[in-house]
C-alpha positions in Angstrom: 143.0 210.4 77.4 144.1 208.1 73.8 141.3 208.3 71.1 141.7 204.7 71.9 140.5 204.9 76.0 137.5 208.2 74.4 136.7 205.2 72.2 137.1 202.1 75.1 134.8 204.9 77.1 132.2 205.7 74.8 131.0 202.6 73.4 130.9 201.0 76.8 128.5 204.1 78.2 125.6 201.2 78.1 127.4 198.9 80.9 129.0 200.6 84.2 133.0 200.9 83.2 135.7 202.3 85.4 138.9 202.2 84.1 142.1 202.8 85.7 145.4 202.9 83.8 148.7 202.9 85.5 152.1 204.9 84.0 155.2 202.8 82.4 157.2 201.1 84.2 159.7 199.4 82.8 160.9 197.4 79.2 160.6 194.1 80.0 157.3 193.8 80.6 153.8 194.2 78.7 150.4 195.7 78.7 147.4 193.9 80.5 143.6 194.6 80.4 141.7 193.0 83.3 137.7 193.0 83.1 136.4 192.5 86.4 132.4 191.3 85.4 129.8 192.2 88.3 127.8 189.2 89.2 124.9 189.1 86.8 121.5 188.6 87.7 120.9 185.5 85.4 124.8 184.1 85.8 123.8 181.2 83.1 122.4 183.3 80.3 125.5 185.6 80.8 128.1 182.7 80.7 126.6 181.1 77.4 127.0 184.5 75.9 130.0 185.0 77.2 131.8 182.1 76.0 129.3 181.5 73.0 129.6 185.2 71.3 132.1 187.6 73.3 135.0 185.5 74.1 135.6 184.1 70.5 135.1 187.8 69.2 137.8 189.1 72.3 140.5 186.5 70.7 140.5 187.9 67.5 141.9 191.1 69.1 144.7 192.4 67.4 148.2 191.7 69.0 146.8 189.5 71.5 149.4 187.4 73.4 146.9 185.8 76.1 143.7 185.4 77.3 142.7 184.0 80.5 139.5 184.0 82.4 138.7 182.9 85.8 137.7 179.5 87.1 135.1 179.0 89.5 134.1 181.4 92.8 136.0 185.2 92.3 136.9 185.8 96.5 139.1 188.2 98.2 141.0 187.8 101.2 137.9 188.4 103.3 135.2 186.6 101.7 133.6 186.4 98.7 133.8 189.4 95.7 130.8 191.3 93.9 132.6 189.4 90.4 131.1 187.0 88.5 134.1 186.5 85.9 137.6 187.9 85.5 139.7 188.0 82.3 143.0 189.0 81.5 144.1 189.9 78.3 148.0 190.1 77.8 149.6 192.7 74.6 152.9 193.6 74.1 153.0 197.5 74.9 150.5 199.7 76.2 150.6 201.0 72.4 149.6 197.3 70.5 146.8 197.4 73.6 145.3 200.5 72.6 145.1 199.8 68.7 143.7 196.8 69.7 140.8 198.8 71.0 140.8 201.5 68.6 140.5 198.5 65.6 137.4 197.3 64.2 137.5 194.0 66.0 138.2 196.0 69.7 135.2 198.8 69.0 133.1 195.0 68.2 133.8 193.6 71.5 133.8 197.0 73.5 130.3 197.8 71.9 129.5 194.1 72.9 129.2 194.7 76.7 126.0 196.6 76.5 125.2 192.9 75.1 125.7 191.0 78.4 127.3 192.9 81.1 124.7 195.0 82.5 125.6 194.4 85.9 128.8 196.3 84.8 131.9 195.6 84.3 135.1 197.2 86.0 138.0 197.3 83.5 141.6 198.4 84.3 145.1 198.6 82.3 148.7 198.7 83.0 151.7 197.7 81.9 153.7 195.4 84.1 157.3 193.9 84.3 158.6 190.7 86.1 159.9 191.3 89.2 
């Protein structure tokens, strides 16, 4: 496990986090971190904090190429999901993603999870390629 992933897991211990990492796929892609935030007890407070505090911090991660979040209900083919909000952050490579998480900004973003993601957040990180 890389130092960045270890730091990520240690810093986010206050909020339940699951991290899954896929192996490298191929050149021509990049790396993505997907954060799946579980439905909070107080959605209004979560939303205010996320968009007022957390997202502005995350948008300053070094090497971040794009950052998008879900709009409206998060669903599955079978119906409702346990998630309230999905966020996708793209980087040039897994090395760039790991460097972003290991940076002072990355540490601050990860530490911030305990301030609003008390219902839990599932984090997946993987490399991708066009098909």
